[in-house]
N, C-alpha and C positions, 0 to 999 in steps of 0.2 A: 409346902406341906413334906412332910417325910415319914417313912415308915421307921418306927422304931426295931433297931437292930435285935432287939431282944422278944416284944411281943409281936412285932409285925404292925402294931396300930398305926394309925396316923395320927401325927404329932407336929406340933410347929417347929420349924428349923431354929429358932433362937432360944429353945429350951434348954436347961442344964439336966434335968433328969424327965425321964419319960412320966407322965402325970396317970400312968396305968399299972405300970410295973416297977416303977423307979430306978430303971435301968439310967446310970449316968451316960447323959447324950454329951457332954462339953467334953472336948478333947477326943472323942472317939473317933471323927470325922478327920481326917487329915486333910490339908489344904489342898493337895494334889489329886485327891478323890473326886469323884464326881457320882451324882445319884441317878439313879434310872429315871427317867420322866416320867416312867408309866406308874411303878409301883412304889419310887422314892428310895430304893435299895441302893446304899452306896456300892461303887464297882470302882475297879482300879483301872489306871489308863492300860489301852492294848487289850481290855477285856471285850470279847464281841458280844454276847449276850447275857443278859441280865440272869442271875444264878437263882432268882425267886420265880419271876415272871416270864422268864425267856424272849423278853424284848431285844429288839436287835440295835446293839449298841453303836453300831459302825456308823461312822460320821456319814451323814446323808450330803451327797452333792448338790451345791446348790446352782442352779441354773440362771442365767441372768438372761432378763428379756432384751431383745435387740431393739433399739429405736430405728425405725424404719425412716422416721421423717426426713432426716437429713440425706440419706442416699435417694430417697424419692425426689426431694426438690432437686438434688444435684444432676439426676438424670432428666428431669421435666426440663431444668436450665439449658442441658444440652441438646435436647431435642428441639427446644424453642430456637436457639442459635442455629441449629442445622436448618430448621425451616427457614428461617430469616435468609440465611446464605443461600439455599436452594430455590426458594420462588422469587429472590432477587437477583438470580442468575450469577452470584458470585463463584458456584462451585458446580461442578457436573452439568456444564453447558458447553458444548462443543458446535454447536448451531451460530453461524453469523448473522448480523442483522442485514436486512434489506434497507436500500434508500433510493428516493427517486426526486430528480429536482427538475421544477419545469417554470416557464414565464411564457407571458403570451409574446415575449419577444425573443423566445428561445429560436436560435437558427435562421433568425431573420435581422433585416437592416432596421435598427433604431434611428430615428431622424432629429438632428439639432436643427434648426434654422436660426437666420438671423433675428427673428423676433423671440424666439425661445430657444435659450442657451444653456439650458438643465433640462434632463429628463429625469422622471421618478419612475425607476423599474423595480416591480415587486416580484421576489424571487419566492416561489413555494419549493418547501422540503417536506417530503412525507417519508418518514424512517418507520421500520415496523422490527420486532424482535421476540422469539418466543417468551422470553422472561423479562429481563428488563434493560432497556437503555441507558447508556453511561453518560454519552456524549456524541454531538455532531459538530463536525469541522468543517467549515465552508473556506476555500480556498479561491482567490482570484489571481489567474496568471501566476500560479504556483506560489503564490504568497498567502499565508494564513490571514483571512479575512475576519473570521468572528467564529468563536467556539460555543456553541449552545448546550444546554442541561439536556436532560434525557427526555425530551419533548417528543412525542410522535408527528406532531404538524407544526411547521414553523413557516411564518411570512417574514421575509427579510426586504426592508427597503433600501434598494441601492440609487445614488444619484449619479447619472451619467452626465459629465461635463466637457467632455474631450472626443475627438473622434478615435476609433481604433478597434481592434478585433479583442473582444474580451471573453477569455475562458473560465467559466466558474467549474470548480469542482468538490465533491461533496463525499464525505466518508462517516460512515456510523460506526460507534464502538458501544460494547455492551458491558456489563458490569464483570465479565469473565475476561475480558481483553480481546474477544472476537472483533475482528474489524470486517466491516461490508465492503462490497465491491465497490470500487470507487466509480461514480458518475460524474458525468462531465456535460455541460452545456454552453454552448456558444451564441454570444450577442455581440452585434458588428454595429458601432455606433457610426454613422455618417453626419457630417456638418453639410447641409444644404444651403447655398446662397443662389436665390434665384431672380437674377436681374430680370429676366425674361416676364417675372410675375407683374412686372410695373405696365407690361402691353394689355393686361385684362382690362377689359371696357369697367367704366366706373359703374358702380352698383352690382357688378357680378360677386355671387358668393362663392367664395372658395374655403374649401375644407380639406387642411393638412393632416395626413394620417402622422401619428406617433410611430409607428410603425410600417417599414415599407412591405408592400404586400406583391406577390408575385401574380403576374397576369401573362395571358397569351393572346397573340394578335391571332382574329379569326378570318380576316379577308386577305386578298391579295392587293399589292401597291397601296397599302393603307399609308396615308400621310401623316407625318409629324409636322405641326406647326406650331409657330410662334406664339400664338393666344389661341383660346377655346372658343374660336369662330373660323368659319371657312373661308374667310377673307383675308386672314393673315397669312405670313409668309411660309413657305414650304420649306422645312428643315432636311428632312429626309424621307424615307420611303421604306416600309416594311412589308416583310412576307408573311404569308399564312404560316403559324407556327411559331414565330419569333416570341422569346420570353422576354418580358420586360419588366421593370422594377416600378411599381405604381406607388406614387408619393401622396397624390391627393386629388380632388375631386372638385368640380364646378358643374353650377345646371346651367344648360344653354336659355339666355333670354333674347334671343333673336328671333323674333316672329317670321322672318322673312328667308330663314335658311331650311334646306331639305336635302333630302338624298334620295336617290332613284330608289324604289322598291325592286325593279325588275330590269332585265336587259329590255331595252327599248329603244325608240328612235325619236329623237328631237327634230322638226322642222324648223330650218334655220330662217331668218328674216329675208334671205334672198331666194326660198323656195325650196333649197336643197334639204337633205335628210343627213343628219348626222347622229352616228350610233351612240348611246348613252348605256353603259354597262352599270350591273347592279350596284349600288351603293356610291355611285358618283354622287360627287357634293355639286348641289343646285342651289345657287342664288335666286330666290324670287323676286323679279322686277316688278310683276303686275299679275294681278287675277283677274283672270278674264274668261267667263262662263264656264265651259268643262276644262279649260286650259290654264296651266300657268305661263306666264312670260319669264324665261328663266336666264340665266348668263351663268356658263363654262367655262372653266379654265383650259385653255388649248396652248400648249406649250407655253411661250413668254407673252401671250394674249388673252383675250376673252372671246366668246362666242355666244350670241343670244341667239333664242328661238323658243318654239311652244312645244310643251310636252303635256299629257293628260295628267290632270290633277289625281287621277287615279293610281297614276305610275310613279307619283312623289309622295314622299312622308316628311312632314315638317317634323325637324327636331326640337321646336321648342320643348323646354323643359328635361331635356334628356343630358345625359350627363357626359362632361369632358373629364377626360383623366390626364393628369399632370404625370410623365413618365420618363425614365430613362432607359434607352434601347440598348440592344448588345452591343452596338457601335459606339456607347458612352454618350450619346446626345440626349439632350434634356428638351422635352416640349410637350406639345398637348396633342392628344388623339381623341378622335370620337368615340365616346363609350360604346357605341353599337359594335365598334370592331376588337372590343377586349373583353375576353372572359377573365374574371380574377378568380385565383384558385384560392379558395377558403382554407 
């Protein structure tokens, strides 16, 4: 609808003449002219206000609405990537992980025997990191043995088949490239051949340890013997405080073997007195009322006499230990004179 330029009444745009006043509309409006959107009055390009109604004809600036969806999605993706990298320790992490390595054989002697020519050794690794571990490297004698993923607890099984001194080293790395302090563990593997074991009386139960235990001699002049009885050959004598390696144990099944409980005196068969020190080995020959008839070793010979029963302790059911002493000699020692260091 437009206003008739003559009578100003609203008429249709496509009419040729005004139906009210007859004014010729066709050809009046040039193509380049525009009409006021409020009253329909034609106006020329560059005119600021309608001369009829005063409408502001200046072109209104169109403001486009910004679509924030894409920027928000981009920012969210950046935040997620940053969070992933941060919490998984790829960025902003200068703290190295901590690692520990252990085994029941650590810093001890693991034993191979003629009967058992390989030994299964479990190695335990525990690693911690403030963010996320990347890998753990295990070395054996400075050669890479195994690479593990970023697990905090690992149990690795290693088979020992040969004698030697084996040094295990462990280092942990996190996702930022920080490395832990190098941790080391030593395992010494020995091959024990024991011809002396053939001298054990038939039926004796021997239990060999898979790892040597450290022991200490608790008495003076403690005898090292070829077998786990007081009647076998003496191989050496040890002093109080001597450190020994203990390889196994056997239970005494000799009911006629005993040791002196205290310092006492033995009445010999010829009527003389012979001093018996505490811990002296006694072989019981006969049980006579309140006495035992016993036999003791004296130099290269033997001496018999009587000792009060209360002064003797039978060692049936006690342990004997199979050991190597500080001079490298292997043999048996009565368990009452060895303290095992746990």
